[in-house]
TIKE-217726 format. One record per residue (C-alpha): residue number from 1; z, x negated, y; residue in one letter; chain. Coordinates in pm, 1 decimal. Last residue first. Layout:
BEGIN
+-----+----------+----------+----------+------+------+
: pos :        z :        x :        y : code : unit :
+-----+----------+----------+----------+------+------+
: NUM :        Z :        X :        Y :    a :    A :
...
+-----+----------+----------+----------+------+------+
END
This chain:
BEGIN
+-----+----------+----------+----------+------+------+
: pos :        z :        x :        y : code : unit :
+-----+----------+----------+----------+------+------+
: 160 :   2025.5 :   1176.1 :   4209.7 :    s :    A :
: 159 :   1853.8 :   1047.9 :   4498.0 :    h :    A :
: 158 :   1888.9 :    685.5 :   4375.6 :    a :    A :
: 157 :   1753.0 :    788.8 :   4024.9 :    v :    A :
: 156 :   1448.7 :    961.0 :   4173.7 :    a :    A :
: 155 :   1379.0 :    669.2 :   4388.6 :    r :    A :
: 154 :   1393.6 :    430.2 :   4091.7 :    r :    A :
: 153 :   1156.3 :    647.1 :   3905.5 :    r :    A :
: 152 :    923.1 :    646.6 :   4183.4 :    r :    A :
: 151 :    929.8 :    291.8 :   4244.1 :    f :    A :
: 150 :    886.1 :    211.9 :   3869.1 :    l :    A :
: 149 :    547.5 :    411.0 :   3851.8 :    p :    A :
: 148 :    572.1 :    773.0 :   3687.8 :    l :    A :
: 147 :    370.9 :    867.6 :   3379.2 :    p :    A :
: 146 :    545.9 :    635.5 :   3153.0 :    e :    A :
: 145 :    377.7 :    634.4 :   2793.9 :    d :    A :
: 144 :     40.0 :    733.0 :   2918.1 :    i :    A :
: 143 :     55.4 :    497.8 :   3230.2 :    s :    A :
: 142 :    221.6 :    444.2 :   3549.8 :    a :    A :
: 141 :    261.6 :     76.4 :   3660.6 :    q :    A :
: 140 :    581.9 :   -139.1 :   3710.0 :    y :    A :
: 139 :    687.0 :   -136.0 :   3324.2 :    q :    A :
: 138 :   1034.2 :   -221.3 :   3192.6 :    e :    A :
: 137 :   1170.2 :   -368.3 :   2879.3 :    s :    A :
: 136 :    890.0 :   -592.6 :   2795.4 :    f :    A :
: 135 :    896.1 :   -827.3 :   2504.0 :    v :    A :
: 134 :   1005.0 :   -554.5 :   2232.4 :    r :    A :
: 133 :    648.9 :   -470.0 :   2131.6 :    l :    A :
: 132 :    558.5 :   -828.6 :   2088.9 :    q :    A :
: 131 :    845.0 :   -881.8 :   1834.0 :    r :    A :
: 130 :    702.0 :   -616.9 :   1626.5 :    l :    A :
: 129 :    369.4 :   -766.6 :   1631.8 :    c :    A :
: 128 :    520.4 :  -1107.2 :   1539.3 :    e :    A :
: 127 :    692.4 :   -964.8 :   1234.5 :    d :    A :
: 126 :    363.1 :   -783.9 :   1144.1 :    l :    A :
: 125 :    149.1 :  -1096.1 :   1167.4 :    r :    A :
: 124 :    140.9 :  -1171.8 :    792.5 :    s :    A :
: 123 :    -10.2 :   -808.3 :    758.4 :    e :    A :
: 122 :   -346.4 :   -940.9 :    907.9 :    d :    A :
: 121 :   -574.1 :   -628.1 :    948.9 :    a :    A :
: 120 :   -318.7 :   -509.4 :   1200.1 :    p :    A :
: 119 :   -169.9 :   -147.9 :   1125.0 :    q :    A :
: 118 :      5.4 :     -1.2 :   1438.3 :    f :    A :
: 117 :    153.2 :    323.3 :   1507.8 :    t :    A :
: 116 :    256.5 :    487.5 :   1838.4 :    d :    A :
: 115 :    -78.4 :    432.4 :   2036.8 :    f :    A :
: 114 :    -83.9 :    603.1 :   2380.0 :    g :    A :
: 113 :   -227.2 :    368.7 :   2623.2 :    c :    A :
: 112 :     96.9 :    198.3 :   2690.2 :    r :    A :
: 111 :    139.5 :    147.7 :   2339.5 :    r :    A :
: 110 :   -176.1 :    -44.4 :   2297.3 :    l :    A :
: 109 :    -78.3 :   -247.7 :   2604.9 :    y :    A :
: 108 :    236.6 :   -357.3 :   2434.2 :    h :    A :
: 107 :     62.2 :   -426.8 :   2124.8 :    l :    A :
: 106 :   -209.0 :   -664.7 :   2284.9 :    q :    A :
: 105 :     13.1 :   -957.8 :   2241.4 :    d :    A :
: 104 :      5.1 :   -912.1 :   1858.2 :    p :    A :
: 103 :   -389.1 :   -959.9 :   1870.6 :    m :    A :
: 102 :   -604.0 :   -663.6 :   1744.8 :    f :    A :
: 101 :   -817.2 :   -688.2 :   1466.8 :    n :    A :
: 100 :   -790.4 :   -379.4 :   1244.4 :    g :    A :
:  99 :   -580.7 :    -36.1 :   1307.8 :    l :    A :
:  98 :   -432.1 :    144.9 :   1596.1 :    a :    A :
:  97 :   -285.2 :    463.6 :   1502.5 :    r :    A :
:  96 :   -233.6 :    764.1 :   1705.7 :    l :    A :
:  95 :     10.0 :   1009.5 :   1530.2 :    e :    A :
:  94 :     -8.5 :   1350.0 :   1676.2 :    g :    A :
:  93 :     27.7 :   1474.4 :   2027.2 :    n :    A :
:  92 :   -325.2 :   1502.0 :   2157.1 :    y :    A :
:  91 :   -300.1 :   1674.8 :   2493.1 :    g :    A :
:  90 :   -625.6 :   1575.3 :   2664.3 :    r :    A :
:  89 :   -451.0 :   1279.7 :   2845.1 :    q :    A :
:  88 :   -344.6 :   1167.5 :   2501.4 :    r :    A :
:  87 :   -691.5 :   1168.9 :   2361.9 :    l :    A :
:  86 :   -828.2 :   1004.0 :   2667.3 :    e :    A :
:  85 :   -566.2 :    713.7 :   2674.9 :    r :    A :
:  84 :   -644.8 :    650.8 :   2306.0 :    a :    A :
:  83 :  -1008.1 :    633.4 :   2326.2 :    y :    A :
:  82 :   -983.9 :    429.9 :   2634.7 :    s :    A :
:  81 :   -774.3 :    173.1 :   2451.3 :    f :    A :
:  80 :  -1015.8 :    185.9 :   2158.5 :    g :    A :
:  79 :  -1299.3 :    102.1 :   2385.2 :    r :    A :
:  78 :  -1156.1 :   -264.8 :   2414.3 :    g :    A :
:  77 :  -1362.7 :   -458.3 :   2184.8 :    d :    A :
:  76 :  -1257.7 :   -830.7 :   2225.2 :    m :    A :
:  75 :   -992.1 :   -795.9 :   1932.2 :    f :    A :
:  74 :  -1288.2 :   -721.8 :   1703.8 :    a :    A :
:  73 :  -1325.0 :   -444.6 :   1447.1 :    p :    A :
:  72 :  -1058.4 :   -249.1 :   1632.6 :    f :    A :
:  71 :  -1046.8 :     72.7 :   1458.8 :    d :    A :
:  70 :   -882.3 :    398.2 :   1603.4 :    i :    A :
:  69 :   -689.0 :    594.8 :   1360.9 :    a :    A :
:  68 :   -618.9 :    971.8 :   1456.5 :    v :    A :
:  67 :   -359.6 :   1140.2 :   1258.9 :    i :    A :
:  66 :   -224.3 :   1490.7 :   1259.2 :    q :    A :
:  65 :   -523.7 :   1676.3 :   1386.0 :    l :    A :
:  64 :   -484.6 :   2044.8 :   1405.8 :    t :    A :
:  63 :   -402.4 :   2076.9 :   1781.6 :    n :    A :
:  62 :   -675.1 :   1826.6 :   1884.5 :    l :    A :
:  61 :   -952.1 :   2008.2 :   1694.7 :    a :    A :
:  60 :  -1173.8 :   2103.4 :   1993.0 :    p :    A :
:  59 :  -1145.5 :   1773.6 :   2133.3 :    c :    A :
:  58 :  -1246.4 :   1573.6 :   1818.2 :    l :    A :
:  57 :  -1614.6 :   1578.6 :   1862.4 :    a :    A :
:  56 :  -1581.5 :   1451.6 :   2238.3 :    t :    A :
:  55 :  -1360.8 :   1132.3 :   2131.3 :    i :    A :
:  54 :  -1619.2 :    862.4 :   2142.1 :    g :    A :
:  53 :  -1779.1 :    723.1 :   1836.2 :    d :    A :
:  52 :  -1907.2 :    393.6 :   2003.2 :    g :    A :
:  51 :  -1615.7 :    176.3 :   1873.4 :    p :    A :
:  50 :  -1490.1 :    331.9 :   1536.9 :    e :    A :
:  49 :  -1273.0 :    646.4 :   1502.9 :    l :    A :
:  48 :  -1094.2 :    729.0 :   1186.6 :    q :    A :
:  47 :  -1002.6 :   1083.3 :   1099.6 :    v :    A :
:  46 :   -696.9 :   1278.3 :    977.1 :    a :    A :
:  45 :   -598.5 :   1668.5 :    948.5 :    g :    A :
:  44 :   -935.8 :   1751.1 :    808.9 :    g :    A :
:  43 :  -1121.6 :   2066.7 :    941.6 :    s :    A :
:  42 :  -1412.7 :   1885.1 :   1099.2 :    g :    A :
:  41 :  -1692.5 :   2149.7 :   1036.5 :    a :    A :
:  40 :  -1582.4 :   2193.8 :    667.8 :    a :    A :
:  39 :  -1591.1 :   1834.5 :    601.3 :    n :    A :
:  38 :  -1919.3 :   1712.3 :    750.3 :    q :    A :
:  37 :  -1751.6 :   1638.9 :   1082.3 :    e :    A :
:  36 :  -1473.4 :   1427.6 :    904.6 :    w :    A :
:  35 :  -1734.6 :   1224.5 :    722.2 :    q :    A :
:  34 :  -1923.9 :   1146.5 :   1038.7 :    r :    A :
:  33 :  -1585.9 :   1067.8 :   1221.1 :    l :    A :
:  32 :  -1498.0 :    836.7 :    933.3 :    s :    A :
:  31 :  -1270.5 :    978.3 :    690.2 :    p :    A :
:  30 :   -937.7 :    788.7 :    644.7 :    f :    A :
:  29 :   -905.4 :    658.8 :    304.9 :    c :    A :
:  28 :   -620.1 :    791.1 :     73.4 :    n :    A :
:  27 :   -885.8 :    940.1 :   -181.3 :    p :    A :
:  26 :  -1244.1 :    828.3 :    -93.1 :    p :    A :
:  25 :  -1395.7 :    966.3 :    208.0 :    a :    A :
:  24 :  -1729.7 :   1149.6 :    142.7 :    q :    A :
:  23 :  -2092.9 :   1012.3 :    146.3 :    e :    A :
:  22 :  -1966.5 :    673.0 :    141.7 :    a :    A :
:  21 :  -2085.6 :    417.5 :    401.4 :    e :    A :
:  20 :  -1813.7 :    474.2 :    642.7 :    a :    A :
:  19 :  -1536.8 :    362.1 :    409.0 :    e :    A :
:  18 :  -1234.4 :    446.4 :    625.3 :    a :    A :
:  17 :   -925.3 :    227.9 :    644.0 :    p :    A :
:  16 :   -654.8 :    290.2 :    385.7 :    l :    A :
:  15 :   -368.5 :    554.0 :    429.6 :    w :    A :
:  14 :    -90.6 :    511.6 :    187.0 :    h :    A :
:  13 :    173.5 :    369.7 :    414.7 :    d :    A :
:  12 :    430.9 :    100.7 :    402.9 :    s :    A :
:  11 :    687.2 :     27.5 :    672.1 :    s :    A :
:  10 :    773.3 :   -207.5 :    941.7 :    i :    A :
:   9 :    997.4 :    -45.8 :   1194.5 :    c :    A :
:   8 :    944.0 :     61.7 :   1566.3 :    g :    A :
:   7 :    861.0 :    433.6 :   1486.7 :    q :    A :
:   6 :    570.2 :    301.6 :   1276.1 :    k :    A :
:   5 :    453.0 :    -68.1 :   1221.4 :    i :    A :
:   4 :    237.4 :   -130.8 :    937.8 :    l :    A :
:   3 :    202.8 :   -211.9 :    580.5 :    k :    A :
:   2 :    -87.8 :   -123.3 :    342.4 :    p :    A :
:   1 :     13.9 :    -16.0 :     11.7 :    m :    A :
+-----+----------+----------+----------+------+------+
END
């Protein structure tokens, strides 16, 4: 079973990355967007997005999706950051999983965009990934995980 970071802890999970070439998603594999769309018009509770897929097809089903996995085939491709932010802004509340080739020092920014589960391609880096999630205790800018910038949060506390 693959290992990942979920709810701030390293744990195991049964989901495997999508096999996009297959006609249908094999058991325990995330369906690719194409496979998900072909499954009774996208009625499955999990899907994996690749760079270039976009989120448009998922929007009508955001309330029924339980897990959206976003693949990072190369750490230099940042489209997954945008997909995560867009999904959260449109009201997606389920698990948002980053999987693939992201760097440990990107986890803080992945979380800021809305990811809450992290499955790196190299499981030997899980401890470093977990450590990176704890590096910053405060953020100045507003983002998906903290909609108010620090100066507004401080002002709210001062006026309480």
